[in-house]
N, C-alpha and C positions, 0 to 999 in steps of 0.2 A: 689740521686741514681737513676740508668739507670732502668726505667720503661719498656721500650721496646727496646731490640737489635737489629736494622733495618739490622745491618751486619750477624746475624744467618739467615737471610732469602736468602741471596745470595747463599746459599748451601754447600756442602762440596768441591768444585773446588775451591771456595774462601779461605776457611780454610785451605786447603792444600797448598795453593800457601803460605800463611804465615807460614805453618809449615815447608817448604823447605827453606824460607828465613830466619829463627830462627834455623834450624838444624846445621849451621855450628857455632853457637854462644854456643851450649849448650855441657856442658862438664859434665862428671860424679861427683856425690856427694855423697862420702860414707865414705872417711876419711878424717882427717886432712890435710892431704897433696895435698887432691883436693881443698882445698882453696888457694893453691899456686897462681893460675892465679889472683884470687881477690887480694891477698896481693901484687902482681906485680902493680895491677891497682891502689890500694890505693897509693902506692910510699909514699911520703913525706907529704900526705895530713895532716891538721890540725884537720879535721872535718871529723868522719865517723858514718854516721847515720844508725842504723840497724832497720829494721821496723817489722813488724808482721801483718798478715792478720785478725789475732783473737786475744784475749786476753786470751785466753784459750787452745793453742796449745801446746804441749811437746816440739816437734821438733823446732818450732821456738825459744824458749829459749833456749834448748840445741845447737842450730847451732849457734845463738848469743853468747853464752858463748864461744864456742870453738873458734870462730872467735875472740872475745874479749880477750882471754887469749894469741893467738899469736899476738894481737896489742899490748898488754901490754909487754910481754917477748921481741918481735922481732923489735918493732916500737917505744917503750919508751912512749906509751899512758899513761896518768897520771890521769884520772878521766872518771869515768861513770855516765852520767845524765839520768835520768828516768823518765818516765811519771807517776809520785809518788808524793805525799805530800813531801815538805821540812822537816816538823817535823820528821814524820816518818822514812824517809830517813836519815836525821840527827843520829839517833840512829845507824842505820845499818853503816853510816860513821865512827860513834865512835866506834863500833865493830871491823870493818875491820881494823881500824889503832892501835888497841889494848889500847884504853884510858882506865883510872880506871874506874870500874864500869860498863862498858857499857854492860855488859851481859855475861852469861856463856857458851852461844852456838849461833849457827846462826839461830837456832830453834826458840831458845827463843826470840832473838833480832826481827825476822820476824812476831811473832806473835803481834808486836806492830801494825801491819797493820790490823785494826780492822774496817775501814770503808768499806761500801759494793762498790765495789767487793772485797773483801779481797784475792780472789785467784789469782788477778794480780800479787801480789808481795808475799804474805804468800804461798808458794808452794814448792815443794821437789826441781825443777829445779833451782829455785833461792837460795834455801838452800845451794846446791852445789856450786853455784858461790860465795857466801858470804863466805862459808869455804875456798874456794881457795883464795880468796883476802887475808883473814885473815891470811892465811898460807904464801902466797907471800910477803906480807908486814912485816912478823915477821923479817924477817933479814935486814931490810933496815933501813935507817936513816929516822927521821919523815918526812923531805922534799921530799923524793922520794917515799912515801907510797900512794897508790893509793886510790882515793876517791870515794864514791858512795853519790849522790846527786839526790834530787827530784825537778823535774822543773815545777810542777803541781800548779793549782792556788785555789786547792778545800780547803785548809785547814785554814778557817778563823778563827774559835774560837780557835783552837790548836795554830796558829800562835799568835793570841793576849795573850793567855795565857804565850807563852813562850818569847815574848817581856816583859811583866809584871814582870815575874820572873827573867829574867836578869837585869832588872834596879834595882828590888828589891834587888840584890846582889851589884850592882856596885853603885848605886845612887838611894836610897830609896825615896828622894824627887820627881825624876823624875819617878820613878815608880807610886807613888801616881797620878802624874798628867797624865801618860799614862793610870792608870785604870779609872781615871774619864773620860778621853776622849772616851776610848772604853765602858764606861757604855751606851753610845748612844745605843748599841744593845741589852742591857739587858732586853727591851720588848718583844724580839722577841724569846727567849728561845733556843738559838742555834739553831734555824731553819731558814736555809737560805732562803727557799722559802717563809717563812712568811715575812721576811725580804723585800724580793724582791717585793712582791705583795702589801706591805704597801707603797713603794715608788711610785708604780702607782696610788694606790688611794689616798694619801695625797703628795702634792710636798714638800716633805722633805727626807732627807736621811742623811748618817752618813759620807758622802763624807768629809765634812771640818774637821771631828775629827780625821780620820784615816789619812789624810794627815798632820794634826798638828802634831801627834803621830810620824810619820816620820821624820818631819823636826826637832823636837826637838831632836829626838835621834840623827840624822847627825849634829846637832849643837855641841853636845859634843863629837864628833868623836874622835878628837885627845886625850881627855883624857881617854876616854873609851879603846881606841886601846892601850894604856899605859898599862892597866892591863891586857889585852889578846886580839891580835888583832884577832883570829880566834873565840873567842866568840864574840867579836864585830860584825864581819861579818854575824854569825849566826843571832844575833839579829837584824840586819839591814835587812838581808833577809826576815825574818818574819814580819817585820815592813812593808817591801815593799810587801810582799805577802797578808797582811792585806789590803793595799790600793787597790791593783788590784783585789783582790778577792771582795772586795764591789762594784767596779767598774762592775766586771764581772757577779755577780748576779743581779744587777741594770738593767744591760743591757739585760741579759738573758731572763728576764720575758716580754721584750717587743718585743723578738724575731727578726728574720733577722740574718745577719751575724756578727753583731758586737761582739756577746758575744764570738763566735768563735775566731774572730780576736782580742779580749783583752785576751784570754786564751793562743792563742799560741805566741801573741806578749810578753806576760809575760814569756812563756817558753824561748823564744830567750833571753829576757833582763837577765834572770836568768843565762844562759848559759854564755852570755857575762861577766857578774858579775864574775863569777868563772874563767874564763881565766883570766880576769885581776888581780884578787886577786892572783892568782897562778903563774904568771908570763908571759911573751911573748913567752917562747917556749913551753907551755902547749899545749897538744892535748887531744882532747875530743871523747869520744865514746856515741853517743846518742841513747837510746833503747825508742822507741816509735812506736804507730801504724803506718802503711802504709799511712792513711790518714794525720798524720801529717809529715811523713819524705819524702813521695812522692811528688814532685814539684807541688804544688796545679795549677800553670798554664795551666797544661798538664792534667786537669780532669775538669769535670763539675763544681768544686768548684768557679772556675773563673768565671764563669756565674753567681755565687751568690754573686759575692765580697768577696769571702773568700779568705784568704791567710794563708801560713802555715810554720811550723818552716824549711822544706826542703827549701822552695823558698826564705825565707828571708835570710837563711845562704847563698844560692848560690848568691843571690843579693848583701849582703854585704862583702862576704869573698870568693868569687870565687878564687882569687889571692893566697889565703893561702891553697886552697885545700879542696873541700866539695865532699865526696863520698855517695851517696844514695844508700842504699842497699834495695830493697824490697824482700818479702816472700810472698809464695803463695801455696796453697795446693789443689789438686783434690778432695779428699775424704777423709773420717775419722770420728773423734770424736772430740767434743769440749767441755769444761766448759763454761758455759753461763747461762743467767736466762731468764725466759719468760717474765718478765717484771721488771722495776728498782725497786731493793731490795727485788726479788723473792728470795727463796732458789736455791742456785748454783745446776746445774744439768748438768749430762753428756748426751749430744746430739750428734745424727748422723749428720754428714755433707755429704750432697748428692754428686754426682759426679756433677763436674763443669757444667753450663748450656751450651748447644751446642751454639758454635759459642764464646763463652768467652774464655780469655786468658788461664784460668785452662782448658778448653777443648783442646787448642791448644798446651800447656805445655805438657798435657797427650799425644797427637799425636806423640809427639818427640819419643817416645818409651816406656812409662809405667814405667820409674825409677825416682829417685830424680836427678835433673839437677840444675848445676849452669850456669846462662847463663849472659855474659859481654855483656852488650847492648851498649856501646860505639862504638863497631864495628858492629852494625846494619846498613844494609844499608837503605837509605831514598828512601825506596818504597811507592807507594800510600797506599798498604796494612797496613805497619806500622805506617804511619804518619796519619792513621783515628783512630779516638777512637774506643776502643773496651771494652766491659765489663770485668773488674776483680774484683773478689769478696773482699769483705770488711764485716768481721763479727765482731759485736760489743759484748758488755757485756750483752746486750740484744739481742737476736737471735731467730729468727721463721724458722726453715728450711723448714717449708712446704710452705713458701711464697717466695722460690728462684725465681720461674718464675715472680715475680711481682718486685721483688728489691735485695739488698745487693751485687749489682754490680755497681762499679764506672766507667765511661765512661773514657779510660784512652789512651793516646799516649805513649806507653809503653818505648821506648827508649828515650823519652825526659822526662818523669816523674822519672825514675831510671837510676844511671849508671850500676847496675847488679841486678840479680834476684836469689834468691833460691828457687826453687821450690821442693815441697816434695809431691809425687804421693799419699800416703797414712798415713795421721797422726793421733796420738793419744792425747786425752785428757791430760793434764798437771795433777799434783798430789798435789791437795791443802792441807795446812797444817790444817785448820780449817775444822772440819768435819760439823758444821752446820753453816749457814750463818744467821746474825741477818737481819730482815726486818727493814728498815728505810724508812720513807716516802718521803724524797725529791726526786725530779725528775729533774736533771739538764739539760741544754740546749741540751747535747748531746742525749738525749732520742728520738727515740727508738733504734738509733744505738749504742749509748754508746762506741764511738771511744777514 
């Protein structure tokens, strides 16, 4: 995070030059039709990544929903992949596709998101999207129904249970072998932090066991696919998640950029698996924090050796079309916690720090704006890094002058930006948050 924005010291004249350079790119943002220029920019792109500057802002979710609906209706996008856990999102996917026993309502299904921070997906804004997807899919053949998938790597124990449950159904002998392999984790009482610390104190881990379970599953893939191809894909993804989660927690406790890169690498691997499974014409919408979808090469993440989803997809799939859309707000309210696992709280988001991009966007006129950054001139002001606010699930507004801003070369990090002048906290479905002790590597920002 940027601790000191030297560009703010250059004064109002420098900021106003930047405002003048961005003004021709700024368009009103009020109705769905105001997204037309962005839809034109997206064109035939296969990947559209939609960010957010926080995990607790209503407008970020509602505008992503409005754009997602248009991408599905008008451009034939087939799946939504989000910064959520695979098993929880699989339940949502079954619901939106109308699978038997998948749940009675969108709200009921979203209550499955009970790992802190629950508000990221168990909120009324996502409930509206899920209800719309269910209705949209209702009149379509199965192969054209839009899916909802989780890309994240945190579901170590839930994914192990899912693998065992699947194998118990299709191959009880393999289920016993998987259960035996995963018993390596039994001493840690479903506490990822305890497991991670143990791998530092003692030169041992469960790496071999989780790889063995994945290899065993894949060895029998032809037979398992014959039963149900989609069920096998789900089981294989859970086994892969277990393998990558084990690596993530083991590298997390050692610090550095390795665990971040494991996590974002897993997200890309999962997305690419989904595209292979659904076929060569499949197009994907991704919902994640700006820190995952904005190209890391044009932030200080690159100095720390970190890569992210937006960067990797640009490098691997630029020829297929990759559009990165960032989000920002000048002031408002947000849902976040004061520490990892703390009760959620509605917090004030102060006005953007002077000289930051939030301040620059505010000076465009004080209204919500869409900026198409591909048309930005290559001026010294726009090619210099400038602070761009990033709020995590852990947030301390009182420390804004010291942190919460990522140095960003804006027109290189994103293809477009949706700016909300004054935003509101989203509406969680869970009224009380559980306190859980684990503190993942994303602490204290929790991106």
